[in-house]
C-alpha positions in Angstrom: 19.4 6.1 1.1 18.8 7.3 5.0 18.7 4.2 7.4 17.8 4.6 11.4 17.4 2.2 13.2 16.5 1.9 17.3 17.4 5.6 17.7 20.2 6.4 15.3 21.3 6.5 12.2 23.6 4.1 10.5 25.0 3.0 6.9 22.6 1.8 5.1 24.8 -1.7 4.5 25.2 -1.9 8.6 24.0 -5.7 9.9 21.2 -4.0 12.5 18.8 -6.6 12.6 19.2 -10.0 15.5 19.1 -13.1 13.9 16.4 -13.9 16.6 14.3 -10.7 15.3 10.6 -11.8 14.9 10.1 -9.5 12.1 13.1 -11.3 10.0 12.3 -15.0 12.1 8.0 -15.0 11.5 6.9 -11.6 9.7 5.6 -10.3 12.7 5.5 -6.7 12.1 4.4 -4.0 10.2 4.7 -1.4 8.2 4.1 2.0 5.8 5.3 3.5 3.1 4.6 7.4 2.5 5.6 9.5 -0.6 8.2 12.1 0.1 8.0 15.4 -1.7 10.2 18.4 -0.8 11.3 16.6 2.3 7.3 16.6 3.6 5.9 12.7 3.7 2.3 13.1 2.6 -0.4 11.9 4.3 1.8 11.1 7.2 -1.2 11.3 9.8 -3.0 8.8 8.4 -0.2 6.4 7.4 0.5 6.6 11.4 -2.5 6.1 12.5 -2.6 3.0 10.1 0.9 2.2 11.8 -1.2 2.2 15.1 -3.9 0.3 14.0 -2.0 -2.5 11.9 0.2 -3.0 15.2 -2.5 -3.0 17.3 -4.2 -5.9 15.8 -1.0 -7.5 15.8 -0.5 -6.9 19.7 2.5 -4.9 19.1 2.7 -1.1 20.8 4.3 1.5 18.4 6.4 4.4 20.1 5.5 7.3 18.3 7.3 9.6 19.3 10.7 7.1 18.4 8.9 7.6 14.9 9.1 10.8 14.7 12.5 10.7 16.0 13.3 8.9 13.5 11.5 10.0 10.4 13.3 13.8 11.5 17.0 11.9 11.0 16.1 10.7 7.7 14.6 13.7 6.6 16.9 15.9 7.8 18.5 16.7 4.5 14.7 17.1 2.8 15.1 14.7 0.0 13.2 16.4 -3.2 11.4 12.9 -4.2 12.0 9.4 -2.3 10.1 7.0 -0.6 9.9 6.8 3.1 9.6 3.2 4.3 8.5 2.5 8.2 8.8 -0.8 9.8 8.4 -1.9 13.0 8.8 -5.4 14.1 7.5 -7.8 16.9 11.5 -7.8 17.9 14.5 -10.2 19.5 12.3 -13.3 20.4 12.6 -17.1 20.8 12.5 -18.8 17.6 8.7 -20.1 17.2 5.2 -17.7 16.9 5.8 -16.5 20.1 6.9 -13.0 21.2 9.1 -12.4 23.6 9.5 -9.5 25.8 12.3 -7.4 24.1 10.6 -3.7 22.7 10.0 -3.9 19.2 12.6 -3.0 16.5 11.6 0.4 14.5 13.3 0.5 11.8 12.4 4.0 9.3 14.1 4.4 6.0 14.6 6.4 2.6 14.8 5.3 -0.6 14.4 6.0 -4.5 10.3 6.9 -4.9 9.6 4.7 -8.0 8.6 6.2 -11.5 5.5 4.4 -12.8 5.1 4.6 -15.9 1.7 6.6 -17.6 -0.3 3.3 -17.4 -0.4 -0.5 -16.8 -1.1 -3.7 -17.6 -2.6 -6.5 -14.8 -2.8 -10.6 -14.9 -5.5 -12.2 -12.3 -3.2 -14.6 -10.0 -4.9 -18.5 -9.5 -4.4 -17.3 -5.9 -7.2 -16.4 -3.6 -6.9 -13.1 -0.7 -8.5 -15.0 2.7 -11.3 -11.8 4.1 -11.5 -14.0 6.9 -8.0 -14.0 8.1 -6.5 -13.0 11.3 -4.5 -10.1 9.4 -7.0 -8.9 7.4 -6.8 -5.1 6.8 -3.6 -4.7 8.9 -0.1 -3.6 6.6 2.3 -6.3 7.6 5.5 -7.3 6.6 3.8 -10.8 5.7 3.9 -10.6 2.0 5.1 -14.0 0.5 1.9 -14.0 -1.0 2.1 -10.5 -2.8 6.0 -11.6 -4.5 4.8 -15.4 -5.4 1.9 -13.3 -6.8 4.0 -10.2 -8.2 6.4 -12.8 -10.0 3.9 -14.4 -11.7 2.2 -11.7 -12.8 5.8 -10.2 -14.4 6.4 -13.6 -15.3 3.3 -13.1 -17.8 4.2 -9.5 -18.7 2.4 -7.7 -16.6 2.6 -4.9 -13.8 1.3 -5.7 -11.2 -1.3 -8.9 -9.8 -4.6 -8.6 -9.0 -6.5 -11.4 -6.4 -9.7 -12.5 -5.5 -11.2 -13.1 -2.1 -12.9 -16.7 -1.1 -15.5 -15.5 -2.7 -14.5 -14.8 -6.2 -15.0 -11.1 -5.6 -12.3 -8.9 -6.8 -9.9 -7.8 -3.9 -6.8 -6.1 -4.3 -3.4 -6.1 -6.3 -0.3 -6.8 -4.1 0.7 -3.0 -3.8 -2.2 -1.4 -4.9 -6.5 -0.9 -4.5 -8.4 -1.5 -8.0 -11.2 1.0 -9.6 -13.5 0.6 -12.3 -16.3 2.0 -14.1 -19.4 -0.1 -13.4 -22.8 1.0 -15.8 -20.9 4.2 -16.0 -20.3 5.0 -12.0 -16.8 4.8 -10.3 -16.5 1.8 -7.9 -14.1 -0.4 -5.7 -14.4 -3.3 -3.9 -15.5 -2.7 0.2 -13.2 -3.2 3.0 -15.1 -6.6 3.5 -13.4 -7.8 0.4 -10.5 -8.3 3.1 -8.7 -5.7 0.5 -6.4 -3.5 2.7 -7.5 -0.1 3.2 -5.2 2.3 1.4 -4.1 5.9 2.3 -5.0 6.5 -1.6 -8.2 5.4 -1.9 -9.0 6.6 1.4 -8.3 10.5 0.2 -9.9 9.3 -3.4 -13.4 8.5 -1.8 -13.3 11.8 0.3 -11.7 14.1 -2.6 -14.3 12.4 -5.4 -17.2 12.1 -3.4 -16.7 16.1 -2.2 -16.0 17.3 -5.9 -19.5 15.9 -6.8 -18.5 12.4 -8.2 -20.2 8.8 -7.1 -18.1 6.3 -6.2 -19.9 3.0 -4.6 -18.0 0.9 -2.5 -19.4 -2.9 -3.0 -18.7 -5.9 -3.8 -17.8 -7.3 -7.6 -16.8 -10.0 -9.4 -14.1 -10.7 -12.4 -16.6 -10.7 -15.6 -17.8 -6.9 -14.2 -14.7 -5.8 -14.5 -13.5 -7.5 -17.3 -16.4 -5.6 -19.3 -15.2 -2.4 -18.1 -14.6 0.5 -20.2 -12.1 1.8 -17.6 -10.0 1.1 -14.4 -6.9 2.3 -12.4 -4.8 1.1 -9.8 -4.2 3.6 -6.4 -1.5 3.0 -4.7 1.0 5.5 -2.1 3.6 5.9 -4.6 1.4 5.3 -8.1 -1.5 7.4 -6.9 -3.6 7.3 -10.2 -2.1 5.1 -12.6 -4.8 4.2 -15.8 -4.8 -0.2 -16.4 -3.8 -0.7 -19.9 -5.3 -4.2 -19.6 -6.0 -7.3 -17.6 -5.0 -10.7 -19.2 -3.9 -9.3 -22.2 -7.0 -7.9 -23.0 -7.1 -4.0 -23.3 -9.7 -1.6 -21.9 -11.8 0.4 -24.4 -10.6 3.9 -22.9 -7.1 3.9 -20.7 -6.7 6.6 -19.6 -10.9 7.0 -19.3 -12.8 10.0 -18.1 -13.1 8.7 -14.5 -9.6 8.4 -13.9 -8.2 11.2 -15.8 -10.7 13.0 -12.7 -10.0 11.3 -10.6 -5.9 11.4 -11.0 -6.9 15.7 -11.1 -8.6 16.2 -8.2 -6.1 13.5 -6.2 -2.9 15.9 -7.2 -5.0 19.5 -6.7 -6.1 18.5 -3.2 -2.7 16.5 -2.4 -1.1 19.8 -3.7 -3.2 22.0 -1.5 -2.7 19.8 1.5 0.4 17.7 1.9 -1.1 15.9 5.3 -4.9 16.3 5.1 
């Protein structure tokens, strides 16, 4: 692991965050995770755009020049495959919800890239996403809901948790978007469901439609997913990962033809342009 904090490289076990940092005290921060291959972070421009948008939603100003300096520093040895994590918090602040006047804390790190199996089991959790939340659509560090949901899924033998929203519509996983077959067409929940606009989701929509594959965004209930022939998860580290089963009930096709084609299109387009 390589770690850079507020302008300098530090040891990975160095104490670098103050006890009153707002990201630690109240989860007031944003982050991005990128896949790195041959020293190049994939889709970095899009990830930094979302970082800016998420930070603006919290009222945090991101110093992009500083962020780029940190990225260059941790990628100086050009790791063959790695996970790049960019975190920006509200910085040192009074204890409580009010943010102080100190500059944000910027942490950039590399670590091992998860090697995902070709398929995954998913469990529907009993908790919901609030599609009307103040932070909907923002990639914040307030991940406690995700931690609890993912642990619940793991306890039941699943690799990912699936959450509905307050309208009982399919929303998202704890770290992924979901796509599935519905009446022969590939579909995915619209952003109005409250799901995060994943970068892999965004690229899949563009690239598949550009390849002539119809992909619909809309409101879907879990019964439609259960009746599907195939489904997959999409995320920056998974790319496209077939879902084998939902709550123990296997899909007829895993991976199915829509999933295989989506994975092929994504890999081909990503290889052609690492910063689309």
